[in-house]
N, CA and C of each residue as an Amber inpcrd file, in Angstrom:
protein
   282
   9.0820000   7.3010000 -13.1480000  10.1640000   6.4740000 -12.7010000
   9.7480000   5.0000000 -12.6480000   8.5560000   4.6930000 -12.1610000
   8.1150000   3.3020000 -12.1210000   8.0170000   2.7120000 -13.5170000
   7.6660000   3.5510000 -14.4860000   7.5860000   3.0870000 -15.8620000
   8.9050000   2.5380000 -16.3820000  10.0000000   3.0040000 -15.8150000
  11.3190000   2.5500000 -16.2450000  11.6210000   1.1160000 -15.8360000
  10.9250000   0.5980000 -14.8290000  11.2140000  -0.7640000 -14.3640000
  10.0910000  -1.7570000 -14.6600000   8.9950000  -1.3020000 -15.2280000
   7.8560000  -2.1880000 -15.4740000   8.2150000  -3.3820000 -16.3350000
   9.1470000  -3.2230000 -17.2550000   9.5310000  -4.3250000 -18.1390000
  10.1580000  -5.4850000 -17.3740000  10.6150000  -5.2300000 -16.1460000
  11.2360000  -6.2750000 -15.3450000  10.2240000  -7.0300000 -14.4810000
   8.9640000  -6.6720000 -14.5510000   7.9130000  -7.3400000 -13.7820000
   7.7550000  -8.7680000 -14.2950000   7.2170000  -9.6480000 -13.4940000
   6.6120000  -9.4290000 -12.1840000   7.6470000  -9.3790000 -11.0670000
   7.3270000  -8.6010000 -10.0560000   8.2100000  -8.4110000  -8.9150000
   7.7700000  -9.2920000  -7.7540000   8.7120000  -9.5880000  -6.8750000
   8.4270000 -10.3600000  -5.6700000   8.0260000  -9.4630000  -4.5070000
   8.5290000  -8.2090000  -4.4920000   8.3060000  -7.3050000  -3.3800000
   8.2160000  -5.8740000  -3.8860000   7.2470000  -5.1440000  -3.3640000
   7.1440000  -3.7040000  -3.5980000   7.0890000  -3.0440000  -2.2220000
   8.0040000  -2.0980000  -1.9960000   8.0450000  -1.3580000  -0.7340000
   7.6050000   0.0700000  -1.0090000   6.5750000   0.5120000  -0.2940000
   6.0290000   1.8580000  -0.4830000   6.3910000   2.7080000   0.7300000
   7.0880000   3.7970000   0.4770000   7.4240000   4.7730000   1.5110000
   7.6340000   6.0940000   0.7840000   6.5580000   6.7440000   0.4670000
   6.6090000   7.9540000  -0.3640000   5.5490000   8.9300000   0.1330000
   5.1900000   9.8830000  -0.7200000   4.1440000  10.8280000  -0.3300000
   2.8440000  10.0540000  -0.1250000   2.1900000  10.3340000   0.9680000
   1.0240000   9.5490000   1.3830000  -0.1500000   9.6940000   0.4180000
  -0.2700000  10.8070000  -0.2350000  -1.3620000  11.0230000  -1.1990000
  -1.2950000  10.0020000  -2.3260000  -0.1080000   9.5380000  -2.6540000
   0.0750000   8.6100000  -3.7730000  -0.0220000   7.1350000  -3.3880000
  -0.2100000   6.8220000  -2.1110000  -0.2540000   5.4200000  -1.6890000
  -1.2960000   4.5930000  -2.4480000  -2.5250000   5.0660000  -2.6500000
  -3.4840000   4.2510000  -3.4040000  -2.9950000   3.9510000  -4.8250000
  -2.3790000   4.9040000  -5.4590000  -1.8440000   4.6870000  -6.8040000
  -0.6960000   3.6970000  -6.8160000   0.1650000   3.7770000  -5.8100000
   1.2690000   2.8250000  -5.7200000   0.7530000   1.4140000  -5.4580000
  -0.3120000   1.2890000  -4.6720000  -0.8930000  -0.0320000  -4.4390000
  -1.4810000  -0.5880000  -5.7290000  -2.1480000   0.2420000  -6.5000000
  -2.6900000  -0.2100000  -7.7890000  -1.5570000  -0.6530000  -8.7150000
  -0.4620000   0.1060000  -8.7220000   0.6920000  -0.2610000  -9.5450000
   1.2430000  -1.6080000  -9.0940000   1.3730000  -1.7800000  -7.7870000
   1.8890000  -3.0370000  -7.2410000   0.9860000  -4.2000000  -7.6210000
  -0.3110000  -4.0120000  -7.5590000  -1.2510000  -5.0780000  -7.9050000
  -1.0620000  -5.5310000  -9.3480000  -0.7010000  -4.6110000 -10.2100000
  -0.5000000  -4.9460000 -11.6230000   0.8640000  -5.5720000 -11.8980000
   1.8490000  -5.3060000 -11.0510000   3.2130000  -5.6970000 -11.3810000
   3.8520000  -6.7080000 -10.4330000   3.1100000  -7.1450000  -9.4270000
   3.5880000  -8.2030000  -8.5430000   3.1640000  -9.5620000  -9.0800000
   3.9580000 -10.5610000  -8.8130000   3.5520000 -11.9270000  -9.1250000
   2.5560000 -12.3790000  -8.0590000   1.7840000 -13.4120000  -8.3360000
   0.9470000 -13.9950000  -7.2850000   1.8660000 -14.4830000  -6.1830000
   1.5220000 -14.1930000  -4.9510000   2.3630000 -14.5300000  -3.8180000
   3.3810000 -13.4460000  -3.4870000   3.4610000 -12.4120000  -4.3370000
   4.3500000 -11.2860000  -4.0840000   3.8320000 -10.4500000  -2.9220000
   4.7110000  -9.6530000  -2.3400000   4.4020000  -8.9150000  -1.1140000
   4.5180000  -7.4080000  -1.3320000   3.5530000  -6.6880000  -0.7590000
   3.6270000  -5.2280000  -0.6730000   3.8590000  -4.8800000   0.7900000
   4.8300000  -4.0120000   1.0400000   5.0560000  -3.4400000   2.3610000
   4.8920000  -1.9340000   2.2230000   4.1350000  -1.3360000   3.1250000
   3.9170000   0.1140000   3.0770000   4.1880000   0.7110000   4.4500000
   5.1390000   1.6130000   4.5040000   5.5200000   2.2580000   5.7550000
   4.5620000   3.4050000   6.0820000   4.5030000   3.7600000   7.3380000
   3.6860000   4.8810000   7.8390000   2.1870000   4.6840000   7.6270000
   1.7460000   3.4460000   7.6490000   0.3440000   3.1430000   7.3760000
  -0.6080000   3.6320000   8.4680000  -0.0900000   3.9660000   9.6430000
  -0.9360000   4.5160000  10.6970000  -1.1070000   6.0250000  10.5630000
  -0.5330000   6.5980000   9.5320000  -0.6970000   8.0320000   9.3020000
  -0.1910000   8.8740000  10.4470000   0.9750000   8.4960000  10.9800000
   1.5870000   9.2390000  12.0770000   0.6350000   9.3550000  13.2720000
  -0.1240000   8.2760000  13.4980000  -1.0460000   8.2210000  14.6210000
  -2.3500000   8.9610000  14.4110000  -2.6120000   9.4070000  13.1900000
  -3.7930000  10.2360000  12.9280000  -4.8270000   9.5690000  12.0140000
  -4.5620000   8.3890000  11.4970000  -5.4540000   7.7920000  10.4950000
  -6.8560000   7.5290000  11.0410000  -6.9710000   7.2940000  12.3250000
  -8.2780000   6.9820000  12.9240000  -9.1560000   8.2210000  13.1060000
  -8.5610000   9.3900000  13.0210000  -9.3320000  10.6180000  13.2290000
 -10.0930000  10.9880000  11.9620000 -11.3590000  11.3610000  12.0930000
 -12.1200000  11.7780000  10.9110000 -11.5540000  13.0720000  10.3290000
 -11.8180000  13.2620000   9.0670000 -11.3440000  14.4830000   8.4070000
  -9.8610000  14.4330000   8.1760000  -9.2460000  15.5910000   8.2190000
  -7.8090000  15.6660000   8.0380000  -7.4120000  16.0950000   6.6470000
  -6.1440000  16.0080000   6.3840000  -5.6200000  16.4590000   5.0990000
  -5.7210000  15.3750000   4.0330000  -5.2380000  15.6940000   2.8470000
  -5.2850000  14.7550000   1.7230000  -4.5170000  13.4780000   2.0200000
  -3.4000000  13.6190000   2.7160000  -2.5850000  12.4500000   3.0310000
  -3.3200000  11.4590000   3.9020000  -4.0100000  11.9470000   4.9140000
  -4.7660000  11.0580000   5.7960000  -5.9050000  10.3860000   5.0410000
  -6.5930000  11.1280000   4.2050000  -7.6760000  10.5430000   3.4010000
  -7.1320000   9.4820000   2.4460000  -5.9730000   9.7360000   1.8480000
  -5.3730000   8.7700000   0.9270000  -4.9470000   7.5040000   1.6650000
  -4.4120000   7.6520000   2.8750000  -4.0370000   6.4730000   3.6560000
  -5.2560000   5.6520000   4.0340000  -6.3690000   6.3340000   4.3580000
  -7.6120000   5.5910000   4.6430000  -8.0580000   4.8120000   3.4170000
  -8.0330000   5.4590000   2.2590000  -8.4070000   4.7850000   1.0080000
  -7.4790000   3.6020000   0.7480000  -6.2040000   3.8090000   0.9590000
  -5.2050000   2.7570000   0.7740000  -5.5200000   1.5520000   1.6570000
  -5.7540000   1.7780000   2.9460000  -5.9690000   0.6600000   3.8640000
  -7.3020000  -0.0420000   3.6260000  -8.3250000   0.6810000   3.2190000
  -9.6100000   0.0210000   2.9680000  -9.6430000  -0.6760000   1.6120000
  -8.8020000  -0.2580000   0.6790000  -8.8290000  -0.8810000  -0.6440000
  -8.2810000  -2.3030000  -0.6240000  -7.4330000  -2.6380000   0.3310000
  -6.9530000  -4.0230000   0.4350000  -8.1430000  -4.9730000   0.5040000
  -9.0630000  -4.6390000   1.4110000 -10.2200000  -5.4950000   1.6530000
 -11.2180000  -5.4230000   0.5060000 -11.4840000  -4.2360000   0.0370000
 -12.5330000  -4.0370000  -0.9680000 -12.1990000  -4.7000000  -2.2990000
 -10.9620000  -4.6680000  -2.6960000 -10.6020000  -5.1890000  -4.0070000
 -10.3610000  -6.6940000  -4.0050000 -10.0290000  -7.2660000  -2.8660000
  -9.8540000  -8.7100000  -2.7580000  -8.6400000  -9.2740000  -3.4770000
  -7.7180000  -8.4140000  -3.8900000  -6.5320000  -8.9070000  -4.5960000
  -5.3970000  -9.2610000  -3.6470000  -5.5270000  -8.8390000  -2.3920000
  -4.4670000  -9.0640000  -1.4070000  -5.0390000  -9.6370000  -0.1270000
  -4.2460000 -10.4010000   0.5720000  -4.4980000 -10.7610000   1.9600000
  -3.5660000  -9.8580000   2.7470000  -4.1100000  -9.0190000   3.6050000
  -3.2950000  -7.9670000   4.2140000  -3.4650000  -7.9070000   5.7180000
  -2.4670000  -7.3050000   6.3420000  -2.4870000  -7.0660000   7.7790000
  -1.6630000  -5.8170000   8.0730000  -1.8130000  -5.3250000   9.2760000
  -1.0210000  -4.1920000   9.7470000  -0.0940000  -4.7010000  10.8380000
   1.1610000  -4.3520000  10.7340000   2.1260000  -4.7030000  11.7630000
   2.3140000  -3.4840000  12.6580000   2.2020000  -3.6640000  13.9700000
   2.2030000  -2.5160000  14.8890000   3.5990000  -1.9670000  15.1880000
   4.2370000  -1.4350000  14.1690000   5.4740000  -0.7080000  14.3900000
   5.0940000   0.6940000  14.8580000   6.0600000   1.5240000  15.1320000
   5.7740000   2.8710000  15.6360000   4.8380000   3.6480000  14.7040000
   5.0540000   3.5500000  13.4170000   4.2200000   4.2800000  12.4490000
   3.2930000   3.3700000  11.6610000   3.3420000   2.0830000  11.9170000
   2.4890000   1.1310000  11.2140000   3.1230000   0.6780000   9.9180000
   3.1560000  -0.6220000   9.7240000   3.6640000  -1.2030000   8.4940000
   2.5640000  -2.0970000   7.9390000   2.0540000  -1.7340000   6.7830000
   1.0370000  -2.5600000   6.1280000   1.7480000  -3.6140000   5.3020000
   1.2320000  -4.8300000   5.3450000   1.8030000  -5.9110000   4.5710000
   0.6810000  -6.6680000   3.8720000   0.8330000  -6.8680000   2.5870000
  -0.1630000  -7.6160000   1.8280000   0.4930000  -8.6040000   0.8960000
  -0.1280000  -9.7730000   0.7630000   0.3270000 -10.7990000  -0.1680000
  -0.6840000 -10.8420000  -1.3040000  -0.1940000 -10.7690000  -2.5350000
  -1.0830000 -10.7660000  -3.6940000  -1.6800000 -12.1560000  -3.8970000
  -3.0000000 -12.2160000  -3.9480000  -3.7090000 -13.4670000  -4.1240000
  -3.9740000 -13.7860000  -5.5850000  -4.3090000 -12.7610000  -6.3310000
  -4.6300000 -12.9660000  -7.7630000  -4.2630000 -11.7410000  -8.5420000
């Protein structure tokens, strides 16, 4: 489905609210298709209050990878907004 809209890139905003296992992939897609200064918003970034717990299911592990990749890759300036489930927000730097 994302392939159907890639021709319209670069985008100003990408909102992620899907299966948690796919969050790292959606972030990689956003990094490729956002303009510099574009924004990524990702809902449920706190993993339903479980992201801080070690172990867990694939979804929790994927959310951990998602949140740590912001810093590791250096393509975004990111923060977490303390909504009930957590809202991650990143601005594409390069």
